[in-house]
DSSP file (Angstrom, degrees, kcal/mol; ACC not computed):
  #  RESIDUE AA STRUCTURE BP1 BP2  ACC     N-H-->O    O-->H-N    N-H-->O    O-->H-N    TCO  KAPPA ALPHA  PHI   PSI    X-CA   Y-CA   Z-CA
    1    1 A M              0   0    0      0, 0.0     2,-0.0     0, 0.0     0, 0.0   0.000 360.0 360.0 360.0 131.3   93.8  146.9  129.5
    2    2 A T     >  -     0   0    0      1,-0.1     4,-2.3     4,-0.0     5,-0.2  -0.279 360.0-106.4 -75.7 166.8   94.9  150.3  128.1
    3    3 A D  H  > S+     0   0    0      1,-0.2     4,-2.4     2,-0.2     5,-0.1   0.893 122.6  50.1 -60.4 -40.1   94.4  151.2  124.4
    4    4 A I  H  > S+     0   0    0      2,-0.2     4,-2.6     1,-0.2    -1,-0.2   0.909 108.8  51.2 -67.0 -40.9   98.1  150.8  123.8
    5    5 A E  H  > S+     0   0    0      2,-0.2     4,-2.3     1,-0.2    -1,-0.2   0.894 110.9  49.2 -62.2 -39.0   98.1  147.4  125.4
    6    6 A K  H  X S+     0   0    0     -4,-2.3     4,-2.5     2,-0.2    -2,-0.2   0.926 110.5  50.4 -63.6 -44.6   95.2  146.4  123.2
    7    7 A A  H  X S+     0   0    0     -4,-2.4     4,-2.5     1,-0.2    -2,-0.2   0.911 111.4  48.0 -60.6 -43.1   97.1  147.7  120.1
    8    8 A V  H  X S+     0   0    0     -4,-2.6     4,-2.7     2,-0.2    -1,-0.2   0.912 111.0  50.9 -64.6 -42.6  100.2  145.7  121.1
    9    9 A A  H  X S+     0   0    0     -4,-2.3     4,-2.0     2,-0.2    -2,-0.2   0.905 111.7  47.5 -63.3 -41.3   98.1  142.5  121.7
   10   10 A L  H  X S+     0   0    0     -4,-2.5     4,-2.2     2,-0.2     5,-0.2   0.926 111.6  51.3 -63.7 -44.6   96.5  142.9  118.2
   11   11 A F  H  X S+     0   0    0     -4,-2.5     4,-3.2     1,-0.2     5,-0.2   0.938 110.6  47.9 -56.0 -49.5   99.8  143.5  116.6
   12   12 A E  H  X S+     0   0    0     -4,-2.7     4,-1.9     1,-0.2    -1,-0.2   0.867 109.2  54.1 -63.9 -36.5  101.3  140.4  118.2
   13   13 A T  H  < S+     0   0    0     -4,-2.0    -1,-0.2    -5,-0.2    -2,-0.2   0.932 115.6  38.0 -62.2 -46.3   98.3  138.3  117.2
   14   14 A V  H >< S+     0   0    0     -4,-2.2     3,-1.8     1,-0.2    -2,-0.2   0.903 112.7  56.9 -73.9 -41.1   98.7  139.3  113.5
   15   15 A R  H 3< S+     0   0    0     -4,-3.2    -1,-0.2     1,-0.3    -2,-0.2   0.893 104.0  55.1 -54.1 -40.0  102.5  139.2  113.5
   16   16 A D  T 3< S+     0   0    0     -4,-1.9    -1,-0.3    -5,-0.2    -2,-0.2   0.384  77.7 105.6 -85.4   6.0  102.4  135.6  114.7
   17   17 A I  S <  S-     0   0    0     -3,-1.8    18,-0.2     1,-0.1    19,-0.1  -0.759  90.8-100.6 -73.3 126.9  100.3  134.5  111.8
   18   18 A P        -     0   0    0      0, 0.0    18,-1.7     0, 0.0     2,-0.3  -0.210  32.5-120.4 -56.7 136.6  102.9  132.7  109.7
   19   19 A Y  B     +a   36   0A   0     16,-0.2     2,-0.2    -4,-0.1    18,-0.2  -0.590  57.2 123.6 -73.1 134.9  104.2  134.6  106.8
   20   20 A G        -     0   0    0     16,-1.4     2,-0.3    -2,-0.3   145,-0.1  -0.807  61.7 -91.7 173.4 150.0  103.6  132.8  103.5
   21   21 A S        +     0   0    0    143,-0.3     4,-0.1    -2,-0.2    15,-0.1  -0.546  34.1 167.9 -74.6 129.3  102.0  133.3  100.1
   22   22 A I        -     0   0    0      2,-0.4    -1,-0.1    -2,-0.3     3,-0.1   0.171  56.6-112.0-120.2  12.5   98.4  132.2   99.8
   23   23 A S  S    S+     0   0    0      1,-0.2     2,-0.3     2,-0.0    -2,-0.1   0.786  91.1  86.8  60.0  29.8   97.8  133.9   96.4
   24   24 A S        -     0   0    0      1,-0.1    13,-0.4     2,-0.1    -2,-0.4  -0.979  57.0-163.4-154.4 143.9   95.4  136.3   98.0
   25   25 A R        +     0   0    0     -2,-0.3     2,-0.2    14,-0.1    18,-0.2   0.334  54.8 126.0-103.6   3.4   95.8  139.6   99.8
   26   26 A D     >  -     0   0    0      1,-0.1     4,-2.0    17,-0.1     3,-0.3  -0.454  57.6-145.4 -69.2 126.5   92.3  139.3  101.3
   27   27 A S  H  > S+     0   0    0     -2,-0.2     4,-2.2     1,-0.2     5,-0.2   0.830  99.3  57.1 -63.4 -32.6   92.3  139.7  105.1
   28   28 A G  H  > S+     0   0    0      2,-0.2     4,-2.5     1,-0.2    -1,-0.2   0.887 107.1  48.3 -64.7 -38.3   89.5  137.2  105.5
   29   29 A Q  H  > S+     0   0    0     -3,-0.3     4,-3.0     2,-0.2     5,-0.2   0.877 108.6  54.1 -68.2 -38.0   91.6  134.6  103.6
   30   30 A V  H  X>S+     0   0    0     -4,-2.0     4,-1.3     2,-0.2     5,-1.2   0.936 112.6  44.1 -59.7 -45.8   94.6  135.4  105.9
   31   31 A L  H  <5S+     0   0    0     -4,-2.2    -2,-0.2     2,-0.2    -1,-0.2   0.920 116.0  46.5 -65.5 -44.5   92.4  134.8  108.9
   32   32 A A  H  <5S+     0   0    0     -4,-2.5    -2,-0.2     1,-0.2    -1,-0.2   0.889 121.8  35.5 -66.7 -40.0   90.9  131.6  107.5
   33   33 A Q  H  <5S-     0   0    0     -4,-3.0    -1,-0.2     2,-0.2    -2,-0.2   0.544  98.6-134.0 -92.9  -7.2   94.1  130.1  106.3
   34   34 A R  T  <5S+     0   0    0     -4,-1.3     2,-0.3    -5,-0.2    -3,-0.2   0.914  76.2  88.9  52.9  45.9   96.2  131.4  109.2
   35   35 A R      < +     0   0    0     -5,-1.2     2,-0.3    -6,-0.2    -2,-0.2  -0.955  46.2 144.7-163.9 149.1   98.9  132.5  106.7
   36   36 A G  B     -a   19   0A   0    -18,-1.7   -16,-1.4    -2,-0.3   -15,-0.1  -0.955  37.3-111.0-179.3 164.5   99.6  135.6  104.7
   37   37 A T     >  -     0   0    0    -13,-0.4     4,-2.5    -2,-0.3     5,-0.3  -0.290  56.5 -80.0 -93.6-175.3  102.1  138.0  103.2
   38   38 A C  H  > S+     0   0    0      1,-0.2     4,-2.1     2,-0.2     5,-0.2   0.878 127.5  52.4 -56.8 -39.5  102.7  141.6  104.2
   39   39 A S  H  > S+     0   0    0      2,-0.2     4,-2.2     1,-0.2    -1,-0.2   0.972 113.9  38.5 -64.3 -55.9   99.7  142.9  102.3
   40   40 A G  H  > S+     0   0    0    -16,-0.2     4,-2.1     1,-0.2    -1,-0.2   0.890 116.6  51.4 -64.2 -40.6   97.0  140.5  103.7
   41   41 A K  H  X S+     0   0    0     -4,-2.5     4,-2.4     1,-0.2    -1,-0.2   0.904 112.9  45.5 -64.5 -39.9   98.4  140.6  107.2
   42   42 A H  H  X S+     0   0    0     -4,-2.1     4,-2.4    -5,-0.3    -1,-0.2   0.822 109.3  54.5 -76.7 -29.2   98.5  144.4  107.3
   43   43 A L  H  X S+     0   0    0     -4,-2.2     4,-2.0    -5,-0.2    -1,-0.2   0.918 111.5  46.6 -64.1 -41.1   95.0  144.7  105.9
   44   44 A L  H  X S+     0   0    0     -4,-2.1     4,-2.1     2,-0.2    -2,-0.2   0.934 113.0  47.9 -63.9 -46.9   93.8  142.4  108.7
   45   45 A L  H  X S+     0   0    0     -4,-2.4     4,-2.8     1,-0.2     5,-0.2   0.882 108.9  54.9 -64.0 -37.4   95.7  144.4  111.3
   46   46 A R  H  X S+     0   0    0     -4,-2.4     4,-2.8     1,-0.2    -1,-0.2   0.932 107.9  49.3 -60.0 -44.8   94.3  147.6  109.9
   47   47 A Q  H  X S+     0   0    0     -4,-2.0     4,-2.3     1,-0.2    -2,-0.2   0.903 111.9  48.7 -61.4 -41.1   90.8  146.3  110.3
   48   48 A L  H  X S+     0   0    0     -4,-2.1     4,-0.8     2,-0.2    -2,-0.2   0.912 112.3  47.7 -66.3 -42.6   91.5  145.3  113.9
   49   49 A F  H ><>S+     0   0    0     -4,-2.8     5,-2.5     1,-0.2     3,-0.8   0.932 112.6  49.3 -62.4 -45.0   93.0  148.7  114.7
   50   50 A Q  H ><5S+     0   0    0     -4,-2.8     3,-2.0     1,-0.3    -2,-0.2   0.892 106.0  56.3 -62.3 -39.4   90.0  150.5  113.1
   51   51 A A  H 3<5S+     0   0    0     -4,-2.3    -1,-0.3     1,-0.3    -2,-0.2   0.730 108.4  49.6 -64.1 -20.6   87.6  148.3  115.1
   52   52 A N  T <<5S-     0   0    0     -4,-0.8    -1,-0.3    -3,-0.8    -2,-0.2   0.068 122.0-108.8-105.6  21.9   89.4  149.5  118.2
   53   53 A S  T < 5 +     0   0    0     -3,-2.0    -3,-0.2     1,-0.2    -2,-0.1   0.747  68.8 146.1  60.8  29.8   89.1  153.2  117.1
   54   54 A L      < -     0   0    0     -5,-2.5    -1,-0.2    -8,-0.1     2,-0.2  -0.865  52.2-123.2 -95.4 125.1   92.8  153.6  116.3
   55   55 A P        +     0   0    0      0, 0.0    40,-2.5     0, 0.0     2,-0.3  -0.475  42.1 177.2 -63.5 133.7   93.6  155.9  113.4
   56   56 A V  E     -B   94   0B   0     38,-0.2     2,-0.4    -2,-0.2    38,-0.2  -0.998  23.0-159.1-146.2 144.2   95.6  154.0  110.9
   57   57 A K  E     -B   93   0B   0     36,-3.1    36,-2.4    -2,-0.3     2,-0.5  -0.971  20.3-131.5-122.9 139.3   97.1  154.5  107.4
   58   58 A L  E     -BC  92 138B   0     80,-0.5    80,-2.9    -2,-0.4     2,-0.3  -0.796  30.7-163.4 -89.7 128.0   98.1  151.7  105.0
   59   59 A M  E     -BC  91 137B   0     32,-3.0    32,-1.5    -2,-0.5     2,-0.4  -0.798  12.8-166.3-115.5 153.1  101.6  152.3  103.7
   60   60 A M  E     -BC  90 136B   0     76,-2.8    76,-2.5    -2,-0.3     2,-0.4  -0.989   7.3-172.4-133.5 145.7  103.5  150.9  100.7
   61   61 A C  E     -BC  89 135B   0     28,-2.4    28,-2.1    -2,-0.4     2,-0.4  -0.983  26.2-119.2-136.7 152.4  107.2  151.2  100.0
   62   62 A R  E     +BC  88 134B   0     72,-2.4    71,-3.2    -2,-0.4    72,-0.7  -0.735  51.1 143.4 -85.0 134.4  109.5  150.3   97.1
   63   63 A T  E     -B   87   0B   0     24,-2.5    24,-2.3    -2,-0.4     2,-0.4  -0.852  42.0-117.4-152.0-176.2  112.1  147.7   98.1
   64   64 A T  E >   -B   86   0B   0     67,-0.3     3,-1.7    22,-0.3    20,-0.0  -0.992  16.2-134.0-133.3 147.2  114.0  144.7   96.8
   65   65 A L  G >  S+     0   0    0     20,-3.4     3,-1.5    -2,-0.4    15,-0.1   0.644 103.7  76.9 -70.3 -13.7  113.9  141.1   98.0
   66   66 A N  G 3  S+     0   0    0     19,-0.3    -1,-0.3     1,-0.3    18,-0.0   0.667  80.0  73.6 -65.5 -15.7  117.7  141.3   97.7
   67   67 A G  G <   +     0   0    0     -3,-1.7     2,-0.6    64,-0.1    -1,-0.3   0.455  63.7 116.6 -79.8  -1.0  117.4  143.3  101.0
   68   68 A L    <   -     0   0    0     -3,-1.5     2,-1.1     1,-0.1     4,-0.1  -0.584  54.9-157.3 -68.6 117.8  116.6  140.2  103.0
   69   69 A D        +     0   0    0     -2,-0.6     2,-0.3    45,-0.2    -1,-0.1  -0.476  54.3 101.1 -99.2  62.4  119.6  139.9  105.3
   70   70 A V  S    S-     0   0    0     -2,-1.1     2,-0.9    45,-0.0    44,-0.1  -0.919  83.4 -93.3-138.3 161.4  119.3  136.2  106.0
   71   71 A D        -     0   0    0     42,-0.4    -2,-0.1    -2,-0.3     6,-0.0  -0.710  50.0-167.7 -79.5 108.1  121.1  133.0  104.9
   72   72 A L        -     0   0    0     -2,-0.9    95,-0.0     1,-0.1     5,-0.0  -0.582  26.8 -95.2 -93.9 156.7  118.9  131.8  102.0
   73   73 A P    >>  -     0   0    0      0, 0.0     4,-2.5     0, 0.0     3,-0.6  -0.304  42.8-103.0 -65.0 159.5  119.1  128.4  100.3
   74   74 A D  H 3> S+     0   0    0      1,-0.2     4,-3.0     2,-0.2     5,-0.2   0.862 119.2  58.8 -53.9 -42.4  121.2  128.2   97.2
   75   75 A E  H 3> S+     0   0    0      1,-0.2     4,-1.5     2,-0.2    -1,-0.2   0.908 112.3  39.5 -56.2 -44.4  118.2  128.3   94.9
   76   76 A L  H <> S+     0   0    0     -3,-0.6     4,-2.2     2,-0.2    -1,-0.2   0.881 113.7  53.6 -75.5 -38.4  117.0  131.6   96.2
   77   77 A T  H  X S+     0   0    0     -4,-2.5     4,-1.9     1,-0.2    -2,-0.2   0.909 108.1  51.9 -60.3 -41.7  120.5  133.1   96.5
   78   78 A D  H  X S+     0   0    0     -4,-3.0     4,-0.8    -5,-0.2    -1,-0.2   0.896 107.9  51.3 -62.8 -40.6  121.0  132.2   92.8
   79   79 A L  H >< S+     0   0    0     -4,-1.5     3,-0.8    -5,-0.2     4,-0.2   0.919 111.1  47.6 -61.9 -43.0  117.8  134.0   91.8
   80   80 A L  H >< S+     0   0    0     -4,-2.2     3,-1.3     1,-0.2    -1,-0.2   0.825 105.3  60.0 -68.0 -30.3  118.9  137.1   93.7
   81   81 A A  H 3< S+     0   0    0     -4,-1.9    -1,-0.2     1,-0.2    -2,-0.2   0.704  92.3  68.3 -70.4 -18.8  122.3  136.9   92.0
   82   82 A Q  T << S-     0   0    0     -3,-0.8     2,-0.3    -4,-0.8    -1,-0.2   0.601 120.8 -69.8 -76.3 -10.2  120.6  137.2   88.6
   83   83 A G  S <  S-     0   0    0     -3,-1.3    -1,-0.3    -4,-0.2     2,-0.0  -0.826  75.3 -29.5 145.4 176.6  119.6  140.8   89.4
   84   84 A K        -     0   0    0     -2,-0.3    75,-0.1    -3,-0.1    -3,-0.0  -0.320  43.4-154.5 -61.2 139.9  117.4  142.9   91.6
   85   85 A V        -     0   0    0     74,-0.1   -20,-3.4    75,-0.1   -19,-0.3  -0.845  21.5-156.3-115.6  90.6  114.1  141.4   92.6
   86   86 A P  E     +B   64   0B   0      0, 0.0     2,-0.3     0, 0.0   -22,-0.3  -0.262  18.1 169.9 -70.1 153.3  111.9  144.4   93.2
   87   87 A D  E     -B   63   0B   0    -24,-2.3   -24,-2.5     2,-0.0     2,-0.5  -0.958  33.2-128.2-152.2 168.6  108.9  144.4   95.4
   88   88 A F  E     -B   62   0B   0     -2,-0.3     2,-0.3   -26,-0.2   -26,-0.2  -0.969  30.0-158.2-125.7 112.0  106.4  146.7   97.0
   89   89 A H  E     -B   61   0B   0    -28,-2.1   -28,-2.4    -2,-0.5     2,-0.4  -0.670   1.4-147.5 -97.2 143.0  106.1  146.1  100.7
   90   90 A N  E     +B   60   0B   0     -2,-0.3     2,-0.3   -30,-0.2   -30,-0.2  -0.866  27.0 147.6-111.4 146.1  103.1  147.0  102.9
   91   91 A Y  E     -B   59   0B   0    -32,-1.5   -32,-3.0    -2,-0.4     2,-0.3  -0.876  36.5-105.6-154.0-176.7  103.1  148.1  106.5
   92   92 A L  E     -BD  58 102B   0     10,-2.8    10,-3.1    -2,-0.3     2,-0.4  -0.821   6.3-151.4-119.9 158.7  101.0  150.4  108.7
   93   93 A R  E     -BD  57 101B   0    -36,-2.4   -36,-3.1    -2,-0.3     2,-0.4  -0.997  27.8-176.1-122.4 123.6  101.2  153.8  110.3
   94   94 A V  E     -BD  56 100B   0      6,-2.6     6,-2.4    -2,-0.4     2,-0.8  -0.928  25.2-131.0-126.8 146.4   99.1  154.0  113.4
   95   95 A D  E     + D   0  99B   0    -40,-2.5     4,-0.2    -2,-0.4    28,-0.0  -0.845  34.8 157.7 -99.6 106.6   98.3  156.9  115.8
   96   96 A T  S    S-     0   0    0      2,-1.8    -1,-0.1    -2,-0.8     3,-0.1  -0.183  95.9 -44.4-114.3  37.9   98.8  155.8  119.4
   97   97 A G  S    S+     0   0    0      0, 0.0     2,-0.3     0, 0.0    -2,-0.1  -0.092 141.9  19.9 118.4 -29.6   99.3  159.3  120.7
   98   98 A H  S    S-     0   0    0     -4,-0.2    -2,-1.8     2,-0.0     2,-0.3  -0.939 101.4 -83.2-156.6 160.6  101.6  160.1  117.7
   99   99 A W  E     +D   95   0B   0     -2,-0.3     2,-0.3    -4,-0.2    -4,-0.2  -0.498  50.6 173.6 -74.8 130.0  102.1  158.4  114.4
  100  100 A V  E     -D   94   0B   0     -6,-2.4    -6,-2.6    -2,-0.3     2,-0.4  -0.970  32.8-113.9-134.1 150.8  104.4  155.3  114.4
  101  101 A D  E     -D   93   0B   0     -2,-0.3    25,-2.6    -8,-0.2     2,-0.4  -0.681  30.6-167.5 -83.7 136.0  105.3  152.8  111.7
  102  102 A V  E     -D   92   0B   0    -10,-3.1   -10,-2.8    -2,-0.4     2,-0.5  -0.992   8.4-178.2-129.2 125.7  104.1  149.2  112.5
  103  103 A D        +     0   0    0     -2,-0.4    15,-0.4   -12,-0.2     3,-0.1  -0.948  12.3 167.2-130.1 112.3  105.3  146.1  110.6
  104  104 A A        +     0   0    0     -2,-0.5    -1,-0.1     1,-0.1   -13,-0.1  -0.080  38.6 121.7-109.4  30.0  103.9  142.7  111.5
  105  105 A T        +     0   0    0    -15,-0.1     2,-0.4    11,-0.1    -1,-0.1   0.966  61.6  49.1 -64.0 -60.0  105.3  140.9  108.4
  106  106 A F  S    S-     0   0    0     10,-0.6    12,-0.3    -3,-0.1     2,-0.1  -0.677  80.8-126.9 -95.5 137.6  107.4  138.1  109.8
  107  107 A D    >   -     0   0    0     -2,-0.4     3,-2.1   -91,-0.1     4,-0.3  -0.385  29.2-102.2 -81.2 155.8  106.2  135.7  112.6
  108  108 A A  G >  S+     0   0    0      1,-0.3     3,-2.0     2,-0.2     4,-0.4   0.782 113.8  62.4 -50.9 -42.2  108.1  135.1  115.8
  109  109 A P  G >  S+     0   0    0      0, 0.0     3,-0.5     0, 0.0    -1,-0.3   0.755  96.5  62.9 -60.3 -20.1  109.7  131.7  114.9
  110  110 A L  G X >S+     0   0    0     -3,-2.1     5,-1.6     1,-0.2     3,-1.6   0.644  81.8  80.6 -78.9 -13.2  111.6  133.3  112.0
  111  111 A A  G X 5S+     0   0    0     -3,-2.0     3,-2.2    -4,-0.3    -1,-0.2   0.885  83.9  60.3 -59.6 -39.4  113.6  135.6  114.4
  112  112 A R  G < 5S+     0   0    0     -3,-0.5    -1,-0.3    -4,-0.4    -2,-0.1   0.615 103.0  53.9 -67.6  -8.0  116.0  132.8  115.2
  113  113 A H  G < 5S-     0   0    0     -3,-1.6   -42,-0.4    -4,-0.1    -1,-0.3   0.252 126.5 -97.3-107.2   9.9  116.9  132.7  111.5
  114  114 A G  T < 5S+     0   0    0     -3,-2.2    -3,-0.2     1,-0.3   -45,-0.2   0.486  73.5 144.5  93.4   4.1  117.7  136.4  111.3
  115  115 A F      < -     0   0    0     -5,-1.6     2,-1.2     1,-0.1    -1,-0.3  -0.422  62.6-101.7 -73.8 152.3  114.4  137.8  110.0
  116  116 A V        +     0   0    0     13,-0.3     2,-0.6    -2,-0.1   -10,-0.6  -0.638  49.6 171.9 -73.7  99.6  113.2  141.2  111.1
  117  117 A V        -     0   0    0     -2,-1.2     2,-0.2   -12,-0.1   -10,-0.1  -0.949  24.6-140.2-113.4 110.3  110.5  140.1  113.6
  118  118 A N        -     0   0    0     -2,-0.6     2,-0.4   -15,-0.4   -10,-0.1  -0.486  15.7-160.5 -80.5 136.3  109.4  143.2  115.4
  119  119 A E        -     0   0    0     -2,-0.2     2,-0.4     2,-0.0  -111,-0.0  -0.922  23.9-158.2 -97.9 137.5  108.6  143.5  119.1
  120  120 A W        -     0   0    0     -2,-0.4  -108,-0.1  -112,-0.1     5,-0.1  -0.975  25.4-168.5-128.4 133.3  106.4  146.6  119.4
  121  121 A D        -     0   0    0     -2,-0.4  -113,-0.1     3,-0.1    -1,-0.1   0.424  48.8-114.4 -95.8  -0.3  105.8  148.7  122.5
  122  122 A G  S    S+     0   0    0      2,-0.3     3,-0.0  -115,-0.1   -22,-0.0   0.396 106.2  61.5  84.6  -3.8  102.9  150.7  121.0
  123  123 A R  S    S+     0   0    0      2,-0.1     2,-0.2   -26,-0.1   -27,-0.1   0.608  91.0  63.0-125.4 -23.7  104.8  153.9  121.1
  124  124 A S  S    S-     0   0    0    -24,-0.1    -2,-0.3     1,-0.1    -3,-0.1  -0.675  84.2 -96.5-110.0 159.4  107.9  153.5  118.9
  125  125 A D        -     0   0    0     -2,-0.2     2,-0.2   -25,-0.1   -23,-0.2  -0.432  34.0-136.9 -68.0 144.9  108.4  152.8  115.2
  126  126 A C        -     0   0    0    -25,-2.6     2,-0.3    -2,-0.1   -25,-0.1  -0.609  25.0-105.8 -88.9 160.7  109.0  149.2  114.0
  127  127 A H        -     0   0    0     -2,-0.2     2,-0.2   -24,-0.1    -9,-0.1  -0.647  37.5-112.0 -78.7 146.0  111.7  148.4  111.5
  128  128 A T        -     0   0    0     -2,-0.3     4,-0.1     1,-0.1   -37,-0.1  -0.578  21.5-122.2 -77.0 148.4  110.3  147.5  108.1
  129  129 A A  S    S+     0   0    0     -2,-0.2   -13,-0.3     2,-0.1    -1,-0.1   0.785  98.6  24.3 -61.7 -28.5  110.8  143.9  107.1
  130  130 A L  S    S-     0   0    0    -62,-0.1     2,-0.1   -61,-0.0   -62,-0.1  -0.944 105.7 -82.6-132.5 154.0  112.7  145.0  104.1
  131  131 A P        -     0   0    0      0, 0.0     2,-0.6     0, 0.0   -67,-0.3  -0.365  44.1-138.4 -59.5 130.6  114.7  148.2  103.4
  132  132 A A        +     0   0    0      1,-0.2   -69,-0.2   -69,-0.1     3,-0.2  -0.824  24.5 177.4 -95.3 120.3  112.3  151.0  102.3
  133  133 A F  S    S+     0   0    0    -71,-3.2     2,-0.3    -2,-0.6    -1,-0.2   0.753  76.9   1.4 -90.2 -27.5  113.6  153.1   99.4
  134  134 A E  E    S-C   62   0B   0    -72,-0.7   -72,-2.4     2,-0.0    -1,-0.4  -0.925  71.3-163.6-160.1 132.3  110.4  155.2   99.0
  135  135 A S  E     +C   61   0B   0     -2,-0.3     2,-0.3   -74,-0.2   -74,-0.2  -0.916  12.2 165.4-125.4 150.1  107.2  155.1  101.1
  136  136 A W  E     -C   60   0B   0    -76,-2.5   -76,-2.8    -2,-0.3     2,-0.3  -0.986  37.5-102.1-156.5 157.4  103.7  156.4  100.5
  137  137 A E  E     -C   59   0B   0     -2,-0.3     2,-0.4   -78,-0.2   -78,-0.2  -0.604  34.6-154.7 -80.7 141.8  100.2  156.1  101.9
  138  138 A V  E     -C   58   0B   0    -80,-2.9   -80,-0.5    -2,-0.3     3,-0.2  -0.930  16.6-167.9-119.2 145.1   97.8  154.0   99.8
  139  139 A E  S    S+     0   0    0     -2,-0.4     2,-0.6     1,-0.3    -1,-0.1   0.871  87.1  26.5 -91.6 -49.6   94.0  154.2   99.7
  140  140 A D     >  -     0   0    0      1,-0.2     4,-2.9     2,-0.0     5,-0.3  -0.881  66.9-171.0-121.1  97.8   93.2  151.0   97.8
  141  141 A L  H  > S+     0   0    0     -2,-0.6     4,-2.9     1,-0.2     5,-0.4   0.877  83.7  55.1 -58.1 -41.7   95.9  148.4   98.3
  142  142 A F  H  > S+     0   0    0      1,-0.2     4,-1.6     2,-0.2    -1,-0.2   0.932 115.3  37.4 -60.1 -47.5   94.5  146.0   95.7
  143  143 A V  H  > S+     0   0    0      2,-0.2     4,-2.2     1,-0.2    -2,-0.2   0.936 120.5  45.4 -69.2 -47.5   94.5  148.6   93.0
  144  144 A E  H  X S+     0   0    0     -4,-2.9     4,-2.2     2,-0.2    -2,-0.2   0.841 112.2  50.2 -72.0 -33.0   97.7  150.3   93.9
  145  145 A K  H  X S+     0   0    0     -4,-2.9     4,-2.7    -5,-0.3     5,-0.2   0.925 112.0  48.2 -68.9 -43.1   99.7  147.2   94.5
  146  146 A E  H  X S+     0   0    0     -4,-1.6     4,-2.4    -5,-0.4    -2,-0.2   0.903 112.4  49.3 -63.2 -39.8   98.7  145.8   91.1
  147  147 A A  H  X S+     0   0    0     -4,-2.2     4,-1.1     2,-0.2    -1,-0.2   0.907 111.5  49.1 -65.2 -41.1   99.6  149.1   89.5
  148  148 A A  H >< S+     0   0    0     -4,-2.2     3,-0.6     1,-0.2     4,-0.4   0.930 113.0  46.6 -63.8 -44.8  102.9  149.1   91.2
  149  149 A L  H >< S+     0   0    0     -4,-2.7     3,-1.4     1,-0.2    -2,-0.2   0.875 108.5  56.0 -65.3 -36.4  103.7  145.5   90.1
  150  150 A A  H 3< S+     0   0    0     -4,-2.4    -1,-0.2     1,-0.3    -2,-0.2   0.744  96.9  65.5 -67.1 -21.9  102.5  146.3   86.6
  151  151 A S  T << S+     0   0    0     -4,-1.1    -1,-0.3    -3,-0.6    -2,-0.2   0.637  85.6  93.7 -75.2 -12.9  105.1  149.1   86.5
  152  152 A L  S <  S-     0   0    0     -3,-1.4    -3,-0.0    -4,-0.4     2,-0.0  -0.406  86.5-103.7 -75.9 155.8  107.9  146.5   86.7
  153  153 A S     >  -     0   0    0      1,-0.1     4,-2.5    -2,-0.1     5,-0.2  -0.299  33.2-106.5 -69.9 164.2  109.5  145.1   83.6
  154  154 A D  H  > S+     0   0    0      1,-0.2     4,-2.4     2,-0.2     5,-0.2   0.911 122.5  51.3 -57.8 -42.9  108.6  141.6   82.4
  155  155 A A  H  > S+     0   0    0      1,-0.2     4,-2.6     2,-0.2    -1,-0.2   0.898 110.1  48.8 -63.8 -40.6  111.9  140.3   83.6
  156  156 A E  H  > S+     0   0    0      2,-0.2     4,-2.4     1,-0.2    -2,-0.2   0.918 111.6  48.8 -65.9 -42.8  111.5  141.9   87.1
  157  157 A R  H  X S+     0   0    0     -4,-2.5     4,-2.5     2,-0.2    -2,-0.2   0.899 112.0  49.9 -62.7 -39.8  107.9  140.5   87.4
  158  158 A T  H  X S+     0   0    0     -4,-2.4     4,-2.7    -5,-0.2    -2,-0.2   0.944 110.8  47.9 -64.5 -48.4  109.2  137.0   86.4
  159  159 A R  H  X S+     0   0    0     -4,-2.6     4,-1.2     1,-0.2    -2,-0.2   0.897 112.3  50.9 -59.7 -40.3  112.1  137.1   88.9
  160  160 A R  H >X S+     0   0    0     -4,-2.4     4,-2.4     2,-0.2     3,-0.5   0.943 112.1  45.6 -62.6 -48.5  109.7  138.2   91.6
  161  161 A R  H 3X S+     0   0    0     -4,-2.5     4,-1.1     1,-0.2    -2,-0.2   0.905 111.2  53.1 -61.5 -41.5  107.3  135.4   90.9
  162  162 A E  H 3< S+     0   0    0     -4,-2.7    -1,-0.2     1,-0.2    -2,-0.2   0.739 114.5  43.3 -66.9 -21.8  110.1  132.9   90.7
  163  163 A F  H <X S+     0   0    0     -4,-1.2     4,-2.2    -3,-0.5    -2,-0.2   0.879 103.9  60.7 -88.0 -43.2  111.3  134.0   94.1
  164  164 A I  H  X S+     0   0    0     -4,-2.4     4,-2.5     1,-0.2  -143,-0.3   0.889 103.2  45.3 -63.1 -48.3  108.1  134.3   96.2
  165  165 A D  H  X S+     0   0    0     -4,-1.1     4,-2.4     1,-0.2    -1,-0.2   0.948 116.7  43.5 -66.2 -48.3  106.7  130.7   96.0
  166  166 A P  H  > S+     0   0    0      0, 0.0     4,-2.6     0, 0.0    -1,-0.2   0.865 113.1  54.9 -64.2 -31.3  110.0  128.9   96.8
  167  167 A F  H  X S+     0   0    0     -4,-2.2     4,-2.2     2,-0.2    -2,-0.2   0.944 109.0  46.5 -63.0 -47.7  110.7  131.5   99.5
  168  168 A S  H  X S+     0   0    0     -4,-2.5     4,-1.3     1,-0.2    -1,-0.2   0.906 113.3  49.4 -60.7 -42.6  107.3  130.8  101.2
  169  169 A S  H  X S+     0   0    0     -4,-2.4     4,-0.8     1,-0.2     3,-0.2   0.908 109.6  51.5 -63.6 -41.9  107.9  127.0  100.9
  170  170 A W  H >X S+     0   0    0     -4,-2.6     3,-1.0     1,-0.2     4,-0.7   0.895 103.3  58.6 -62.4 -40.6  111.4  127.4  102.4
  171  171 A L  H >X S+     0   0    0     -4,-2.2     3,-1.2     1,-0.3     4,-0.8   0.866  97.6  61.5 -58.6 -35.2  110.0  129.4  105.4
  172  172 A E  H >< S+     0   0    0     -4,-1.3     3,-0.6     1,-0.3    -1,-0.3   0.851  99.9  54.8 -58.9 -33.4  107.8  126.4  106.2
  173  173 A T  H << S+     0   0    0     -3,-1.0    -1,-0.3    -4,-0.8    -2,-0.2   0.701 103.4  56.9 -73.8 -17.8  110.9  124.4  106.8
  174  174 A L  H <<        0   0    0     -3,-1.2    -1,-0.2    -4,-0.7    -2,-0.2   0.671 360.0 360.0 -86.4 -18.1  112.3  126.9  109.3
  175  175 A R    <<        0   0    0     -4,-0.8    -1,-0.2    -3,-0.6    -2,-0.1   0.463 360.0 360.0 -85.0 360.0  109.3  126.8  111.7
């Protein structure tokens, strides 16, 4: 198996861990619970890439959950209609001969419902799961994600919290 084939196999393994909130970004918890959000899944994938000697950078981007281009249930649509629901999405940049963006956020069963579920060839950029308005490399995801979330207004943080748990629960019904 080539290095690129290994990278693709690792990507697919992590991608196919079901997306869902477990109230932790810890990669060990993602592995133990077989569930995670973009942060935990990408921390796990970063560790796997590093263990296979692939240079990797952890990335964060500013986005909104309003950018989900799928048919949501009324409860979630109503929340999004109340205003922007900002978020900070994580993905990776990995060097497989040149730097490419890798996003393993949504698991394969969600593709039939219109979610961005990436197939990756190990050489090309993936699409980000949500539209990226601004992206940057992060050193310490835990610190930088909390700081980014703390920069939101109280109303934005509340709308985000009110969206994430029902969204995760709804995804379970789609699988």
